[in-house]
Biopython code that builds the backbone (N, CA, C, O; Angstrom):
import numpy as np
from Bio.PDB.StructureBuilder import StructureBuilder

atoms = [
    (1, "MET", "N", (100.320, 70.098, -97.924)),
    (1, "MET", "CA", (99.903, 70.142, -99.312)),
    (1, "MET", "C", (98.446, 69.715, -99.451)),
    (1, "MET", "O", (97.692, 70.271, -100.250)),
    (2, "ARG", "N", (98.064, 68.709, -98.651)),
    (2, "ARG", "CA", (96.696, 68.217, -98.719)),
    (2, "ARG", "C", (95.709, 69.313, -98.302)),
    (2, "ARG", "O", (94.636, 69.445, -98.890)),
    (3, "TYR", "N", (96.075, 70.090, -97.292)),
    (3, "TYR", "CA", (95.193, 71.162, -96.820)),
    (3, "TYR", "C", (95.052, 72.259, -97.872)),
    (3, "TYR", "O", (93.977, 72.835, -98.038)),
    (4, "LEU", "N", (96.133, 72.539, -98.572)),
    (4, "LEU", "CA", (96.082, 73.543, -99.632)),
    (4, "LEU", "C", (95.116, 73.111, -100.737)),
    (4, "LEU", "O", (94.354, 73.930, -101.252)),
    (5, "LEU", "N", (95.147, 71.835, -101.097)),
    (5, "LEU", "CA", (94.215, 71.330, -102.108)),
    (5, "LEU", "C", (92.770, 71.424, -101.639)),
    (5, "LEU", "O", (91.885, 71.773, -102.419)),
    (6, "TRP", "N", (92.527, 71.111, -100.359)),
    (6, "TRP", "CA", (91.170, 71.228, -99.832)),
    (6, "TRP", "C", (90.700, 72.685, -99.853)),
    (6, "TRP", "O", (89.538, 72.958, -100.154)),
    (7, "ILE", "N", (91.585, 73.604, -99.541)),
    (7, "ILE", "CA", (91.226, 75.028, -99.561)),
    (7, "ILE", "C", (90.916, 75.468, -100.990)),
    (7, "ILE", "O", (89.954, 76.203, -101.215)),
    (8, "LEU", "N", (91.720, 75.027, -101.955)),
    (8, "LEU", "CA", (91.459, 75.376, -103.350)),
    (8, "LEU", "C", (90.142, 74.776, -103.852)),
    (8, "LEU", "O", (89.395, 75.438, -104.572)),
    (9, "LYS", "N", (89.860, 73.535, -103.477)),
    (9, "LYS", "CA", (88.593, 72.905, -103.862)),
    (9, "LYS", "C", (87.410, 73.654, -103.270)),
    (9, "LYS", "O", (86.407, 73.886, -103.945)),
    (10, "PHE", "N", (87.537, 74.031, -101.998)),
    (10, "PHE", "CA", (86.460, 74.777, -101.346)),
    (10, "PHE", "C", (86.259, 76.132, -102.007)),
    (10, "PHE", "O", (85.118, 76.551, -102.203)),
    (11, "ALA", "N", (87.337, 76.826, -102.357)),
    (11, "ALA", "CA", (87.238, 78.124, -103.018)),
    (11, "ALA", "C", (86.567, 77.982, -104.393)),
    (11, "ALA", "O", (85.738, 78.809, -104.770)),
    (12, "LEU", "N", (86.931, 76.933, -105.134)),
    (12, "LEU", "CA", (86.290, 76.698, -106.433)),
    (12, "LEU", "C", (84.806, 76.405, -106.258)),
    (12, "LEU", "O", (83.980, 76.882, -107.037)),
    (13, "PHE", "N", (84.465, 75.623, -105.241)),
    (13, "PHE", "CA", (83.063, 75.335, -104.965)),
    (13, "PHE", "C", (82.286, 76.608, -104.654)),
    (13, "PHE", "O", (81.170, 76.784, -105.142)),
    (14, "VAL", "N", (82.858, 77.493, -103.851)),
    (14, "VAL", "CA", (82.187, 78.751, -103.492)),
    (14, "VAL", "C", (81.984, 79.618, -104.734)),
    (14, "VAL", "O", (80.927, 80.229, -104.894)),
    (15, "VAL", "N", (82.979, 79.675, -105.608)),
    (15, "VAL", "CA", (82.857, 80.473, -106.833)),
    (15, "VAL", "C", (81.756, 79.908, -107.725)),
    (15, "VAL", "O", (80.931, 80.665, -108.237)),
    (16, "VAL", "N", (81.732, 78.603, -107.916)),
    (16, "VAL", "CA", (80.709, 77.988, -108.764)),
    (16, "VAL", "C", (79.331, 78.143, -108.126)),
    (16, "VAL", "O", (78.355, 78.409, -108.828)),
    (17, "LEU", "N", (79.239, 77.983, -106.822)),
    (17, "LEU", "CA", (77.957, 78.150, -106.142)),
    (17, "LEU", "C", (77.444, 79.578, -106.266)),
    (17, "LEU", "O", (76.259, 79.787, -106.527)),
    (18, "SER", "N", (78.311, 80.556, -106.083)),
    (18, "SER", "CA", (77.868, 81.956, -106.209)),
    (18, "SER", "C", (77.463, 82.266, -107.647)),
    (18, "SER", "O", (76.537, 83.046, -107.869)),
    (19, "PHE", "N", (78.141, 81.670, -108.625)),
    (19, "PHE", "CA", (77.749, 81.837, -110.033)),
    (19, "PHE", "C", (76.355, 81.260, -110.255)),
    (19, "PHE", "O", (75.531, 81.870, -110.937)),
    (20, "ALA", "N", (76.091, 80.099, -109.689)),
    (20, "ALA", "CA", (74.786, 79.462, -109.861)),
    (20, "ALA", "C", (73.680, 80.279, -109.200)),
    (20, "ALA", "O", (72.586, 80.404, -109.752)),
    (21, "VAL", "N", (73.955, 80.834, -108.025)),
    (21, "VAL", "CA", (72.941, 81.617, -107.315)),
    (21, "VAL", "C", (72.627, 82.912, -108.066)),
    (21, "VAL", "O", (71.480, 83.360, -108.088)),
    (22, "LYS", "N", (73.648, 83.510, -108.680)),
    (22, "LYS", "CA", (73.446, 84.773, -109.394)),
    (22, "LYS", "C", (72.749, 84.592, -110.743)),
    (22, "LYS", "O", (72.207, 85.558, -111.281)),
    (23, "ASN", "N", (72.749, 83.377, -111.304)),
    (23, "ASN", "CA", (72.204, 83.158, -112.645)),
    (23, "ASN", "C", (71.009, 82.217, -112.622)),
    (23, "ASN", "O", (70.999, 81.195, -113.308)),
    (24, "THR", "N", (70.003, 82.569, -111.829)),
    (24, "THR", "CA", (68.803, 81.744, -111.735)),
    (24, "THR", "C", (67.661, 82.263, -112.596)),
    (24, "THR", "O", (66.560, 81.714, -112.553)),
    (25, "ASP", "N", (67.905, 83.307, -113.373)),
    (25, "ASP", "CA", (66.848, 83.855, -114.226)),
    (25, "ASP", "C", (66.440, 82.822, -115.271)),
    (25, "ASP", "O", (67.296, 82.140, -115.834)),
    (26, "PRO", "N", (65.140, 82.701, -115.535)),
    (26, "PRO", "CA", (64.706, 81.727, -116.538)),
    (26, "PRO", "C", (65.048, 82.199, -117.956)),
    (26, "PRO", "O", (64.939, 83.382, -118.277)),
    (27, "VAL", "N", (65.455, 81.261, -118.776)),
    (27, "VAL", "CA", (65.733, 81.537, -120.181)),
    (27, "VAL", "C", (64.945, 80.538, -121.017)),
    (27, "VAL", "O", (64.596, 79.451, -120.556)),
    (28, "ALA", "N", (64.676, 80.931, -122.249)),
    (28, "ALA", "CA", (63.945, 80.057, -123.165)),
    (28, "ALA", "C", (64.921, 79.500, -124.192)),
    (28, "ALA", "O", (65.614, 80.249, -124.880)),
    (29, "VAL", "N", (64.964, 78.186, -124.283)),
    (29, "VAL", "CA", (65.766, 77.524, -125.305)),
    (29, "VAL", "C", (64.787, 77.066, -126.374)),
    (29, "VAL", "O", (63.917, 76.234, -126.119)),
    (30, "ARG", "N", (64.938, 77.617, -127.571)),
    (30, "ARG", "CA", (63.988, 77.319, -128.651)),
    (30, "ARG", "C", (64.555, 76.274, -129.590)),
    (30, "ARG", "O", (65.705, 76.358, -130.020)),
    (31, "TYR", "N", (63.722, 75.281, -129.902)),
    (31, "TYR", "CA", (64.084, 74.218, -130.823)),
    (31, "TYR", "C", (63.377, 74.444, -132.147)),
    (31, "TYR", "O", (62.655, 75.423, -132.338)),
    (32, "TYR", "N", (63.605, 73.519, -133.040)),
    (32, "TYR", "CA", (62.926, 73.571, -134.329)),
    (32, "TYR", "C", (61.450, 73.212, -134.160)),
    (32, "TYR", "O", (61.069, 72.605, -133.159)),
    (33, "LEU", "N", (60.649, 73.573, -135.105)),
    (33, "LEU", "CA", (59.216, 73.284, -135.149)),
    (33, "LEU", "C", (58.468, 73.871, -133.959)),
    (33, "LEU", "O", (57.454, 73.321, -133.528)),
    (34, "GLY", "N", (58.956, 74.975, -133.431)),
    (34, "GLY", "CA", (58.239, 75.700, -132.394)),
    (34, "GLY", "C", (58.362, 75.145, -130.988)),
    (34, "GLY", "O", (57.681, 75.637, -130.088)),
    (35, "HIS", "N", (59.192, 74.152, -130.760)),
    (35, "HIS", "CA", (59.367, 73.623, -129.407)),
    (35, "HIS", "C", (60.231, 74.591, -128.601)),
    (35, "HIS", "O", (61.165, 75.202, -129.121)),
    (36, "GLU", "N", (59.892, 74.713, -127.320)),
    (36, "GLU", "CA", (60.609, 75.648, -126.451)),
    (36, "GLU", "C", (60.758, 75.030, -125.067)),
    (36, "GLU", "O", (59.865, 74.328, -124.593)),
    (37, "TRP", "N", (61.885, 75.295, -124.428)),
    (37, "TRP", "CA", (62.156, 74.780, -123.087)),
    (37, "TRP", "C", (62.548, 75.948, -122.200)),
    (37, "TRP", "O", (63.467, 76.695, -122.537)),
    (38, "GLN", "N", (61.877, 76.117, -121.086)),
    (38, "GLN", "CA", (62.179, 77.185, -120.132)),
    (38, "GLN", "C", (62.903, 76.571, -118.935)),
    (38, "GLN", "O", (62.420, 75.613, -118.330)),
    (39, "ALA", "N", (64.064, 77.129, -118.601)),
    (39, "ALA", "CA", (64.844, 76.624, -117.475)),
    (39, "ALA", "C", (65.750, 77.742, -116.964)),
    (39, "ALA", "O", (65.990, 78.717, -117.677)),
    (40, "PRO", "N", (66.255, 77.612, -115.737)),
    (40, "PRO", "CA", (67.211, 78.609, -115.236)),
    (40, "PRO", "C", (68.491, 78.601, -116.081)),
    (40, "PRO", "O", (68.905, 77.561, -116.594)),
    (41, "LEU", "N", (69.101, 79.766, -116.211)),
    (41, "LEU", "CA", (70.297, 79.907, -117.033)),
    (41, "LEU", "C", (71.413, 78.969, -116.586)),
    (41, "LEU", "O", (72.095, 78.378, -117.424)),
    (42, "VAL", "N", (71.606, 78.828, -115.288)),
    (42, "VAL", "CA", (72.684, 77.983, -114.801)),
    (42, "VAL", "C", (72.453, 76.525, -115.197)),
    (42, "VAL", "O", (73.416, 75.809, -115.470)),
    (43, "LEU", "N", (71.208, 76.072, -115.233)),
    (43, "LEU", "CA", (70.908, 74.703, -115.647)),
    (43, "LEU", "C", (71.204, 74.518, -117.134)),
    (43, "LEU", "O", (71.757, 73.494, -117.534)),
    (44, "VAL", "N", (70.839, 75.499, -117.948)),
    (44, "VAL", "CA", (71.117, 75.428, -119.383)),
    (44, "VAL", "C", (72.627, 75.378, -119.626)),
    (44, "VAL", "O", (73.095, 74.612, -120.468)),
    (45, "LEU", "N", (73.388, 76.193, -118.891)),
    (45, "LEU", "CA", (74.842, 76.176, -119.032)),
    (45, "LEU", "C", (75.434, 74.847, -118.582)),
    (45, "LEU", "O", (76.353, 74.333, -119.220)),
    (46, "LEU", "N", (74.921, 74.287, -117.497)),
    (46, "LEU", "CA", (75.407, 73.007, -117.004)),
    (46, "LEU", "C", (75.132, 71.894, -118.011)),
    (46, "LEU", "O", (75.997, 71.055, -118.262)),
    (47, "VAL", "N", (73.943, 71.883, -118.583)),
    (47, "VAL", "CA", (73.595, 70.868, -119.582)),
    (47, "VAL", "C", (74.492, 71.011, -120.810)),
    (47, "VAL", "O", (74.980, 70.013, -121.340)),
    (48, "ALA", "N", (74.714, 72.250, -121.266)),
    (48, "ALA", "CA", (75.573, 72.464, -122.432)),
    (48, "ALA", "C", (77.006, 72.024, -122.145)),
    (48, "ALA", "O", (77.655, 71.433, -123.008)),
    (49, "PHE", "N", (77.504, 72.305, -120.947)),
    (49, "PHE", "CA", (78.858, 71.885, -120.574)),
    (49, "PHE", "C", (78.965, 70.365, -120.540)),
    (49, "PHE", "O", (79.925, 69.798, -121.062)),
    (50, "CYS", "N", (77.988, 69.706, -119.933)),
    (50, "CYS", "CA", (78.020, 68.235, -119.832)),
    (50, "CYS", "C", (77.927, 67.586, -121.205)),
    (50, "CYS", "O", (78.626, 66.608, -121.473)),
    (51, "LEU", "N", (77.077, 68.111, -122.074)),
    (51, "LEU", "CA", (76.964, 67.564, -123.429)),
    (51, "LEU", "C", (78.269, 67.749, -124.198)),
    (51, "LEU", "O", (78.671, 66.855, -124.943)),
    (52, "GLY", "N", (78.931, 68.878, -124.036)),
    (52, "GLY", "CA", (80.210, 69.110, -124.699)),
    (52, "GLY", "C", (81.293, 68.182, -124.187)),
    (52, "GLY", "O", (82.090, 67.661, -124.967)),
    (53, "ALA", "N", (81.325, 67.974, -122.876)),
    (53, "ALA", "CA", (82.311, 67.058, -122.300)),
    (53, "ALA", "C", (82.059, 65.632, -122.772)),
    (53, "ALA", "O", (83.004, 64.908, -123.084)),
    (54, "ALA", "N", (80.804, 65.227, -122.825)),
    (54, "ALA", "CA", (80.468, 63.881, -123.297)),
    (54, "ALA", "C", (80.849, 63.713, -124.766)),
    (54, "ALA", "O", (81.357, 62.661, -125.155)),
    (55, "ALA", "N", (80.610, 64.730, -125.578)),
    (55, "ALA", "CA", (80.988, 64.663, -127.000)),
    (55, "ALA", "C", (82.499, 64.541, -127.140)),
    (55, "ALA", "O", (82.977, 63.803, -128.002)),
    (56, "GLY", "N", (83.253, 65.242, -126.319)),
    (56, "GLY", "CA", (84.718, 65.142, -126.364)),
    (56, "GLY", "C", (85.213, 63.766, -125.973)),
    (56, "GLY", "O", (86.135, 63.239, -126.595)),
    (57, "VAL", "N", (84.611, 63.175, -124.951)),
    (57, "VAL", "CA", (85.004, 61.830, -124.521)),
    (57, "VAL", "C", (84.673, 60.809, -125.610)),
    (57, "VAL", "O", (85.487, 59.938, -125.918)),
    (58, "ILE", "N", (83.494, 60.917, -126.181)),
    (58, "ILE", "CA", (83.094, 59.985, -127.237)),
    (58, "ILE", "C", (83.994, 60.129, -128.453)),
    (58, "ILE", "O", (84.345, 59.132, -129.084)),
    (59, "ALA", "N", (84.371, 61.349, -128.789)),
    (59, "ALA", "CA", (85.249, 61.565, -129.946)),
    (59, "ALA", "C", (86.631, 60.960, -129.723)),
    (59, "ALA", "O", (87.279, 60.544, -130.684)),
    (60, "SER", "N", (87.089, 60.904, -128.488)),
    (60, "SER", "CA", (88.425, 60.362, -128.218)),
    (60, "SER", "C", (88.430, 58.849, -128.039)),
    (60, "SER", "O", (89.499, 58.239, -128.040)),
    (61, "LEU", "N", (87.270, 58.233, -127.888)),
    (61, "LEU", "CA", (87.216, 56.796, -127.644)),
    (61, "LEU", "C", (87.791, 55.986, -128.800)),
    (61, "LEU", "O", (88.463, 54.980, -128.570)),
    (62, "ALA", "N", (87.541, 56.403, -130.028)),
    (62, "ALA", "CA", (88.058, 55.657, -131.179)),
    (62, "ALA", "C", (89.585, 55.604, -131.135)),
    (62, "ALA", "O", (90.173, 54.549, -131.374)),
    (63, "GLN", "N", (90.217, 56.708, -130.838)),
    (63, "GLN", "CA", (91.682, 56.752, -130.749)),
    (63, "GLN", "C", (92.187, 55.878, -129.608)),
    (63, "GLN", "O", (93.194, 55.186, -129.763)),
    (64, "VAL", "N", (91.520, 55.896, -128.485)),
    (64, "VAL", "CA", (91.940, 55.100, -127.327)),
    (64, "VAL", "C", (91.858, 53.611, -127.660)),
    (64, "VAL", "O", (92.791, 52.864, -127.365)),
    (65, "PHE", "N", (90.763, 53.172, -128.267)),
    (65, "PHE", "CA", (90.625, 51.755, -128.614)),
    (65, "PHE", "C", (91.643, 51.348, -129.669)),
    (65, "PHE", "O", (92.167, 50.236, -129.617)),
    (66, "ARG", "N", (91.932, 52.219, -130.620)),
    (66, "ARG", "CA", (92.932, 51.926, -131.641)),
    (66, "ARG", "C", (94.311, 51.746, -130.983)),
    (66, "ARG", "O", (95.054, 50.832, -131.341)),
    (67, "GLN", "N", (94.644, 52.604, -130.039)),
    (67, "GLN", "CA", (95.929, 52.492, -129.352)),
    (67, "GLN", "C", (96.003, 51.223, -128.499)),
    (67, "GLN", "O", (97.055, 50.588, -128.420)),
    (68, "ARG", "N", (94.907, 50.861, -127.871)),
    (68, "ARG", "CA", (94.901, 49.629, -127.064)),
    (68, "ARG", "C", (95.142, 48.405, -127.950)),
    (68, "ARG", "O", (95.900, 47.509, -127.578)),
    (69, "ARG", "N", (94.495, 48.368, -129.128)),
    (69, "ARG", "CA", (94.709, 47.251, -130.044)),
    (69, "ARG", "C", (96.160, 47.191, -130.501)),
    (69, "ARG", "O", (96.745, 46.111, -130.589)),
    (70, "GLU", "N", (96.738, 48.346, -130.790)),
    (70, "GLU", "CA", (98.133, 48.391, -131.230)),
    (70, "GLU", "C", (99.072, 47.923, -130.116)),
    (70, "GLU", "O", (100.028, 47.195, -130.385)),
    (71, "ILE", "N", (98.818, 48.325, -128.883)),
    (71, "ILE", "CA", (99.641, 47.909, -127.753)),
    (71, "ILE", "C", (99.555, 46.390, -127.574)),
    (71, "ILE", "O", (100.575, 45.735, -127.358)),
    (72, "LEU", "N", (98.347, 45.829, -127.662)),
    (72, "LEU", "CA", (98.200, 44.382, -127.526)),
    (72, "LEU", "C", (98.943, 43.650, -128.636)),
    (72, "LEU", "O", (99.578, 42.628, -128.379)),
    (73, "ALA", "N", (98.874, 44.156, -129.870)),
    (73, "ALA", "CA", (99.584, 43.521, -130.982)),
    (73, "ALA", "C", (101.093, 43.586, -130.769)),
    (73, "ALA", "O", (101.796, 42.616, -131.054)),
    (74, "LEU", "N", (101.595, 44.694, -130.279)),
    (74, "LEU", "CA", (103.034, 44.818, -130.030)),
    (74, "LEU", "C", (103.489, 43.897, -128.897)),
    (74, "LEU", "O", (104.568, 43.310, -128.975)),
    (75, "LYS", "N", (102.673, 43.766, -127.843)),
    (75, "LYS", "CA", (103.016, 42.844, -126.753)),
    (75, "LYS", "C", (103.035, 41.411, -127.260)),
    (75, "LYS", "O", (103.917, 40.633, -126.899)),
    (76, "ARG", "N", (102.057, 41.059, -128.102)),
    (76, "ARG", "CA", (102.010, 39.719, -128.671)),
    (76, "ARG", "C", (103.252, 39.455, -129.520)),
    (76, "ARG", "O", (103.834, 38.371, -129.469)),
    (77, "GLU", "N", (103.647, 40.461, -130.300)),
    (77, "GLU", "CA", (104.842, 40.325, -131.134)),
    (77, "GLU", "C", (106.094, 40.148, -130.277)),
    (77, "GLU", "O", (106.957, 39.337, -130.615)),
    (78, "LEU", "N", (106.207, 40.882, -129.188)),
    (78, "LEU", "CA", (107.350, 40.735, -128.278)),
    (78, "LEU", "C", (107.388, 39.335, -127.670)),
    (78, "LEU", "O", (108.458, 38.736, -127.559)),
    (79, "ARG", "N", (106.231, 38.814, -127.278)),
    (79, "ARG", "CA", (106.180, 37.477, -126.709)),
    (79, "ARG", "C", (106.623, 36.430, -127.735)),
    (79, "ARG", "O", (107.364, 35.503, -127.407)),
    (80, "MET", "N", (106.163, 36.590, -128.977)),
    (80, "MET", "CA", (106.525, 35.637, -130.034)),
    (80, "MET", "C", (108.022, 35.681, -130.319)),
    (80, "MET", "O", (108.643, 34.636, -130.516)),
    (81, "ARG", "N", (108.598, 36.852, -130.343)),
    (81, "ARG", "CA", (110.048, 36.979, -130.577)),
    (81, "ARG", "C", (110.827, 36.334, -129.448)),
    (81, "ARG", "O", (111.871, 35.725, -129.685)),
    (82, "GLY", "N", (110.342, 36.455, -128.236)),
    (82, "GLY", "CA", (111.011, 35.850, -127.097)),
    (82, "GLY", "C", (110.955, 34.337, -127.146)),
    (82, "GLY", "O", (111.917, 33.672, -126.761)),
    (83, "ARG", "N", (109.841, 33.776, -127.614)),
    (83, "ARG", "CA", (109.685, 32.324, -127.696)),
    (83, "ARG", "C", (110.504, 31.727, -128.833)),
    (83, "ARG", "O", (111.062, 30.638, -128.699)),
    (84, "ASP", "N", (110.573, 32.444, -129.951)),
    (84, "ASP", "CA", (111.270, 31.924, -131.125)),
    (84, "ASP", "C", (112.787, 31.946, -130.955)),
    (84, "ASP", "O", (113.506, 31.393, -131.787)),
    (85, "GLY", "N", (113.270, 32.560, -129.915)),
    (85, "GLY", "CA", (114.708, 32.645, -129.711)),
    (85, "GLY", "C", (115.345, 33.656, -130.645)),
    (85, "GLY", "O", (116.543, 33.595, -130.920)),
    (86, "GLY", "N", (114.552, 34.568, -131.120)),
    (86, "GLY", "CA", (115.056, 35.600, -132.026)),
    (86, "GLY", "C", (115.839, 36.640, -131.267)),
    (86, "GLY", "O", (116.589, 36.326, -130.343)),
    (87, "GLU", "N", (115.658, 37.866, -131.661)),
    (87, "GLU", "CA", (116.385, 38.961, -131.024)),
    (87, "GLU", "C", (116.014, 39.035, -129.551)),
    (87, "GLU", "O", (114.884, 38.751, -129.155)),
    (88, "THR", "N", (116.982, 39.419, -128.767)),
    (88, "THR", "CA", (116.697, 39.570, -127.346)),
    (88, "THR", "C", (115.893, 40.842, -127.129)),
    (88, "THR", "O", (116.101, 41.855, -127.797)),
    (89, "VAL", "N", (114.992, 40.765, -126.205)),
    (89, "VAL", "CA", (114.134, 41.897, -125.898)),
    (89, "VAL", "C", (114.796, 42.705, -124.797)),
    (89, "VAL", "O", (115.034, 42.172, -123.713)),
    (90, "PRO", "N", (115.106, 43.993, -125.042)),
    (90, "PRO", "CA", (115.736, 44.797, -123.990)),
    (90, "PRO", "C", (114.778, 45.043, -122.843)),
    (90, "PRO", "O", (113.569, 45.166, -123.040)),
    (91, "GLY", "N", (115.330, 45.113, -121.647)),
    (91, "GLY", "CA", (114.504, 45.324, -120.461)),
    (91, "GLY", "C", (114.035, 46.754, -120.315)),
    (91, "GLY", "O", (112.971, 46.998, -119.747)),
    (92, "ASN", "N", (114.811, 47.708, -120.817)),
    (92, "ASN", "CA", (114.467, 49.116, -120.654)),
    (92, "ASN", "C", (114.407, 49.749, -122.044)),
    (92, "ASN", "O", (115.402, 49.728, -122.767)),
    (93, "PRO", "N", (113.242, 50.320, -122.436)),
    (93, "PRO", "CA", (113.116, 50.902, -123.764)),
    (93, "PRO", "C", (114.060, 52.077, -124.013)),
    (93, "PRO", "O", (114.338, 52.397, -125.169)),
    (94, "SER", "N", (114.556, 52.724, -122.967)),
    (94, "SER", "CA", (115.450, 53.859, -123.168)),
    (94, "SER", "C", (116.833, 53.397, -123.639)),
    (94, "SER", "O", (117.597, 54.202, -124.172)),
    (95, "ASP", "N", (117.168, 52.107, -123.449)),
    (95, "ASP", "CA", (118.457, 51.578, -123.880)),
    (95, "ASP", "C", (118.495, 51.329, -125.384)),
    (95, "ASP", "O", (119.574, 51.166, -125.953)),
    (96, "VAL", "N", (117.335, 51.298, -126.035)),
    (96, "VAL", "CA", (117.249, 50.923, -127.444)),
    (96, "VAL", "C", (117.757, 52.027, -128.348)),
    (96, "VAL", "O", (118.346, 51.733, -129.388)),
    (97, "ALA", "N", (117.556, 53.268, -127.998)),
    (97, "ALA", "CA", (117.921, 54.396, -128.854)),
    (97, "ALA", "C", (119.371, 54.354, -129.172)),
    (97, "ALA", "O", (119.872, 55.224, -129.885)),
]
sb = StructureBuilder()
sb.init_structure("model")
sb.init_model(0)
sb.init_chain("A")
sb.init_seg("    ")
for serial, (resi, resn, name, xyz) in enumerate(atoms, 1):
    if name == "N":
        sb.init_residue(resn, " ", resi, " ")
    sb.init_atom(name, np.array(xyz, "f"), 0.0, 1.0, " ", f" {name:<3s}", serial, name[0])
structure = sb.get_structure()
């Protein structure tokens, strides 16, 4: 199985490399106020992909931090219930249903 994954990774690398070699033509990216940037097409695509991935990660961070806070609050509540001698805490959450 490990060899199959290495072969797939190598094949993906070859495809991406051949795409990069075929798309080296310079393109002009025009900004506002007359600013312009000349770069190979593959570099422009790579920058756009990385910026999109970074925007997606940043957009999901708020949800991740909110969930972490909620998990910590629930763990704290479970600990308090265990100390107070209240309801017993089940060992397996699937038994609760």
